[in-house]
DRENTORKOL-3810 file (N, C-alpha, C; in nm, 4 decimals):
REM DRENTORKOL-3810
@n.u->10.4588; n.v->7.3109; n.w->21.5650; ca.u->10.4786; ca.v->7.1835; ca.w->21.5855; c.u->10.4783; c.v->7.1390; c.w->21.4252
@n.u->10.5393; n.v->6.9898; n.w->21.3982; ca.u->10.5573; ca.v->6.9487; ca.w->21.3056; c.u->10.4754; c.v->6.8050; c.w->21.3059
@n.u->10.4348; n.v->6.7629; n.w->21.1684; ca.u->10.3347; ca.v->6.6358; ca.w->21.1840; c.u->10.4873; c.v->6.5186; c.w->21.1304
@n.u->10.4483; n.v->6.4025; n.w->21.1975; ca.u->10.5559; ca.v->6.3405; ca.w->21.1481; c.u->10.5101; c.v->6.2224; c.w->21.0672
@n.u->10.5729; n.v->6.1523; n.w->21.0111; ca.u->10.5053; ca.v->6.0553; ca.w->20.8956; c.u->10.5899; c.v->5.9358; c.w->20.9010
@n.u->10.5539; n.v->5.8468; n.w->20.8988; ca.u->10.6472; ca.v->5.7094; ca.w->20.8833; c.u->10.5926; c.v->5.6434; c.w->20.8002
@n.u->10.6578; n.v->5.6133; n.w->20.7055; ca.u->10.6257; ca.v->5.5038; ca.w->20.5061; c.u->10.6182; c.v->5.3734; c.w->20.5927
@n.u->10.5138; n.v->5.2939; n.w->20.5186; ca.u->10.4997; ca.v->5.1568; ca.w->20.5266; c.u->10.4562; c.v->5.0867; c.w->20.4457
@n.u->10.4803; n.v->4.9850; n.w->20.3975; ca.u->10.4344; ca.v->4.9640; ca.w->20.2962; c.u->10.2740; c.v->4.9601; c.w->20.2680
@n.u->10.2176; n.v->4.9237; n.w->20.3656; ca.u->10.0576; ca.v->4.9318; ca.w->20.3013; c.u->10.0183; c.v->5.1311; c.w->20.3035
@n.u->10.1464; n.v->5.1666; n.w->20.3213; ca.u->10.0908; ca.v->5.3430; ca.w->20.2911; c.u->10.2139; c.v->5.4193; c.w->20.1685
@n.u->10.2420; n.v->5.3049; n.w->20.1001; ca.u->10.3218; ca.v->5.3433; ca.w->19.9850; c.u->10.3265; c.v->5.2817; c.w->19.9165
@n.u->10.4157; n.v->5.3170; n.w->19.7693; ca.u->10.3972; ca.v->5.2735; ca.w->19.6581; c.u->10.5334; c.v->5.2390; c.w->19.5939
@n.u->10.6189; n.v->5.1777; n.w->19.4861; ca.u->10.7167; ca.v->5.1909; ca.w->19.4043; c.u->10.6894; c.v->5.2412; c.w->19.2698
@n.u->10.7158; n.v->5.3312; n.w->19.2626; ca.u->10.6805; ca.v->5.3729; ca.w->19.1048; c.u->10.7968; c.v->5.3583; c.w->19.0093
@n.u->10.7867; n.v->5.2727; n.w->18.8991; ca.u->10.9101; ca.v->5.3053; ca.w->18.8075; c.u->10.8553; c.v->5.3299; c.w->18.6515
@n.u->10.9126; n.v->5.4454; n.w->18.6516; ca.u->10.8363; ca.v->5.5335; ca.w->18.5327; c.u->10.9342; c.v->5.4858; c.w->18.3652
@n.u->10.8781; n.v->5.4501; n.w->18.3240; ca.u->10.9325; ca.v->5.4252; ca.w->18.1556; c.u->11.0959; c.v->5.3357; c.w->18.1300
@n.u->11.0328; n.v->5.2274; n.w->18.2067; ca.u->11.1886; ca.v->5.1511; ca.w->18.2128; c.u->11.1683; c.v->5.0248; c.w->18.1195
@n.u->11.1679; n.v->5.1155; n.w->17.9747; ca.u->11.1371; ca.v->5.0726; ca.w->17.8758; c.u->11.3059; c.v->5.0572; c.w->17.7881
@n.u->11.2804; n.v->4.9531; n.w->17.6507; ca.u->11.4071; ca.v->4.9104; ca.w->17.6317; c.u->11.5085; c.v->5.0269; c.w->17.5617
@n.u->11.3768; n.v->5.0918; n.w->17.4459; ca.u->11.4495; ca.v->5.2485; ca.w->17.3566; c.u->11.4901; c.v->5.3178; c.w->17.4715
@n.u->11.3934; n.v->5.3213; n.w->17.5924; ca.u->11.4320; ca.v->5.4394; ca.w->17.6614; c.u->11.5612; c.v->5.4104; c.w->17.7463
@n.u->11.5693; n.v->5.3013; n.w->17.7885; ca.u->11.6944; ca.v->5.2873; ca.w->17.8564; c.u->11.8419; c.v->5.3013; c.w->17.7474
@n.u->11.8543; n.v->5.3267; n.w->17.6477; ca.u->11.9038; ca.v->5.3269; ca.w->17.5371; c.u->11.9771; c.v->5.4668; c.w->17.5446
@n.u->11.9172; n.v->5.5507; n.w->17.5990; ca.u->11.9409; ca.v->5.7331; ca.w->17.6145; c.u->11.9971; c.v->5.7341; c.w->17.7195
@n.u->12.0058; n.v->5.6686; n.w->17.8119; ca.u->12.1151; ca.v->5.7176; ca.w->17.9734; c.u->12.2150; c.v->5.6835; c.w->17.9188
@n.u->12.3398; n.v->5.7905; n.w->17.8986; ca.u->12.4701; ca.v->5.8282; ca.w->17.8623; c.u->12.5494; c.v->5.8577; c.w->17.9630
@n.u->12.5041; n.v->5.8598; n.w->18.1043; ca.u->12.5854; ca.v->5.8854; ca.w->18.2299; c.u->12.6391; c.v->5.7697; c.w->18.2919
@n.u->12.5592; n.v->5.6525; n.w->18.2922; ca.u->12.5924; ca.v->5.5555; ca.w->18.3516; c.u->12.5599; c.v->5.4059; c.w->18.2853
@n.u->12.6436; n.v->5.3215; n.w->18.3197; ca.u->12.6458; ca.v->5.1743; ca.w->18.2010; c.u->12.4705; c.v->5.1275; c.w->18.2113
@n.u->12.4315; n.v->5.0744; n.w->18.1095; ca.u->12.3194; ca.v->5.0414; ca.w->18.0930; c.u->12.2977; c.v->4.8906; c.w->18.1954
@n.u->12.4084; n.v->4.8492; n.w->18.2092; ca.u->12.3840; ca.v->4.7289; ca.w->18.3488; c.u->12.3511; c.v->4.7429; c.w->18.4865
@n.u->12.3790; n.v->4.8658; n.w->18.5195; ca.u->12.4363; ca.v->4.9362; ca.w->18.6332; c.u->12.2267; c.v->4.9679; c.w->18.6415
@n.u->12.2158; n.v->5.0293; n.w->18.5573; ca.u->12.0352; ca.v->5.0972; ca.w->18.5861; c.u->11.9930; c.v->4.9510; c.w->18.5828
@n.u->12.0011; n.v->4.8469; n.w->18.5109; ca.u->11.9528; ca.v->4.7366; ca.w->18.5235; c.u->11.9411; c.v->4.6922; c.w->18.6527
@n.u->12.0709; n.v->4.6553; n.w->18.7058; ca.u->12.0355; ca.v->4.6165; ca.w->18.8199; c.u->11.9783; c.v->4.6701; c.w->18.9102
@n.u->12.0127; n.v->4.8249; n.w->18.9673; ca.u->11.9536; ca.v->4.8814; ca.w->19.0288; c.u->11.7985; c.v->4.8717; c.w->19.0437
@n.u->11.7492; n.v->4.8939; n.w->18.8793; ca.u->11.6255; ca.v->4.8815; ca.w->18.8472; c.u->11.5433; c.v->4.7748; c.w->18.9288
@n.u->11.6005; n.v->4.6617; n.w->18.9166; ca.u->11.5290; ca.v->4.5339; ca.w->18.9713; c.u->11.5882; c.v->4.5012; c.w->19.1012
@n.u->11.6953; n.v->4.5952; n.w->19.1486; ca.u->11.6827; ca.v->4.5829; ca.w->19.3120; c.u->11.6022; c.v->4.6764; c.w->19.3807
@n.u->11.5241; n.v->4.7528; n.w->19.2924; ca.u->11.4492; ca.v->4.8306; ca.w->19.3449; c.u->11.2882; c.v->4.7625; c.w->19.3699
@n.u->11.2685; n.v->4.6975; n.w->19.2580; ca.u->11.1705; ca.v->4.6039; ca.w->19.2193; c.u->11.1692; c.v->4.4974; c.w->19.3155
@n.u->11.2581; n.v->4.4477; n.w->19.3483; ca.u->11.2339; ca.v->4.3049; ca.w->19.4432; c.u->11.2662; c.v->4.3195; c.w->19.5916
@n.u->11.2972; n.v->4.4864; n.w->19.6304; ca.u->11.2857; ca.v->4.5219; ca.w->19.7460; c.u->11.1402; c.v->4.6075; c.w->19.7813
@n.u->11.0706; n.v->4.6340; n.w->19.6768; ca.u->10.9297; ca.v->4.6470; ca.w->19.7085; c.u->10.8455; c.v->4.5209; c.w->19.7039
@n.u->10.9062; n.v->4.4150; n.w->19.6260; ca.u->10.7949; ca.v->4.2907; ca.w->19.6381; c.u->10.8120; c.v->4.2342; c.w->19.7446
@n.u->10.9561; n.v->4.2214; n.w->19.8230; ca.u->10.9891; ca.v->4.1743; ca.w->19.9583; c.u->10.8898; c.v->4.2580; c.w->20.0537
@n.u->10.9114; n.v->4.3617; n.w->20.0474; ca.u->10.8072; ca.v->4.4425; ca.w->20.1774; c.u->10.6860; c.v->4.4490; c.w->20.1452
@n.u->10.6359; n.v->4.3758; n.w->20.0742; ca.u->10.4871; ca.v->4.3598; ca.w->19.9914; c.u->10.4149; c.v->4.5102; c.w->19.9735
@n.u->10.4821; n.v->4.5878; n.w->19.8970; ca.u->10.4774; ca.v->4.7360; ca.w->19.8564; c.u->10.3949; c.v->4.7213; c.w->19.7351
@n.u->10.3188; n.v->4.7735; n.w->19.7043; ca.u->10.2733; ca.v->4.7641; ca.w->19.5231; c.u->10.3729; c.v->4.8093; c.w->19.4759
@n.u->10.4111; n.v->4.7854; n.w->19.3423; ca.u->10.4686; ca.v->4.8168; ca.w->19.2274; c.u->10.4060; c.v->4.8725; c.w->19.0932
@n.u->10.3869; n.v->4.9726; n.w->19.0896; ca.u->10.3593; ca.v->5.0458; ca.w->18.9532; c.u->10.4340; c.v->5.0645; c.w->18.8410
@n.u->10.4749; n.v->5.0191; n.w->18.7055; ca.u->10.5182; ca.v->5.0229; ca.w->18.6459; c.u->10.4526; c.v->5.1068; c.w->18.5247
@n.u->10.5156; n.v->5.2457; n.w->18.4551; ca.u->10.4591; ca.v->5.3238; ca.w->18.3623; c.u->10.5134; c.v->5.2702; c.w->18.2350
@n.u->10.4634; n.v->5.2925; n.w->18.1182; ca.u->10.5169; ca.v->5.2729; ca.w->17.9556; c.u->10.4520; c.v->5.3686; c.w->17.8657
@n.u->10.4889; n.v->5.3941; n.w->17.7942; ca.u->10.4629; ca.v->5.5022; ca.w->17.6664; c.u->10.5222; c.v->5.4829; c.w->17.5280
@n.u->10.3958; n.v->5.4722; n.w->17.4371; ca.u->10.4763; ca.v->5.4663; ca.w->17.2958; c.u->10.5420; c.v->5.3158; c.w->17.2681
@n.u->10.4743; n.v->5.1829; n.w->17.3242; ca.u->10.5732; ca.v->5.0656; ca.w->17.3020; c.u->10.6018; c.v->4.9847; c.w->17.2140
@n.u->10.4952; n.v->5.0763; n.w->17.0757; ca.u->10.4946; ca.v->5.0181; ca.w->16.9807; c.u->10.6182; c.v->5.1139; c.w->16.8526
@n.u->10.6435; n.v->5.2233; n.w->16.9420; ca.u->10.7623; ca.v->5.2955; ca.w->16.8605; c.u->10.8818; c.v->5.2826; c.w->16.9241
@n.u->10.9774; n.v->5.4013; n.w->16.9303; ca.u->11.0994; ca.v->5.4156; ca.w->16.9747; c.u->11.0884; c.v->5.3606; c.w->17.1150
@n.u->11.0147; n.v->5.3753; n.w->17.1908; ca.u->11.0372; ca.v->5.3729; ca.w->17.3571; c.u->11.0714; c.v->5.2043; c.w->17.3571
@n.u->10.9564; n.v->5.1097; n.w->17.2936; ca.u->10.9708; ca.v->4.9933; ca.w->17.3085; c.u->10.8733; c.v->4.9020; c.w->17.4215
@n.u->10.9240; n.v->4.7869; n.w->17.4431; ca.u->10.8424; ca.v->4.7455; ca.w->17.5379; c.u->10.8813; c.v->4.7728; c.w->17.7009
@n.u->10.8402; n.v->4.7307; n.w->17.7792; ca.u->10.9589; ca.v->4.7182; ca.w->17.9175; c.u->11.0455; c.v->4.6291; c.w->17.9160
@n.u->11.1550; n.v->4.6528; n.w->17.9940; ca.u->11.2749; ca.v->4.5475; ca.w->18.0228; c.u->11.2236; c.v->4.4325; c.w->18.0645
@n.u->11.2665; n.v->4.3312; n.w->18.0066; ca.u->11.2220; ca.v->4.2193; ca.w->18.0193; c.u->11.2261; c.v->4.1374; c.w->18.1642
@n.u->11.3578; n.v->4.1829; n.w->18.2293; ca.u->11.3642; ca.v->4.1368; ca.w->18.3748; c.u->11.2554; c.v->4.2228; c.w->18.4688
@n.u->11.1593; n.v->4.3207; n.w->18.4274; ca.u->11.0340; ca.v->4.3797; ca.w->18.4845; c.u->10.9549; c.v->4.2905; c.w->18.4882
END
């Protein structure tokens, strides 16, 4: 027997890790505008659903820089 679990906004959170301007410059596989658009879509979806959004950052004073302004 397997347990099933339904994700709900009340039992979930959106975690966006290190979406910082310097870190974004390291992405070489897809255009930066696509990354920004997809990240914003995820954040907006979480907000619409009433889901908590957790943003992380590191070394903001160094190479990684601040979080993307759109966030």
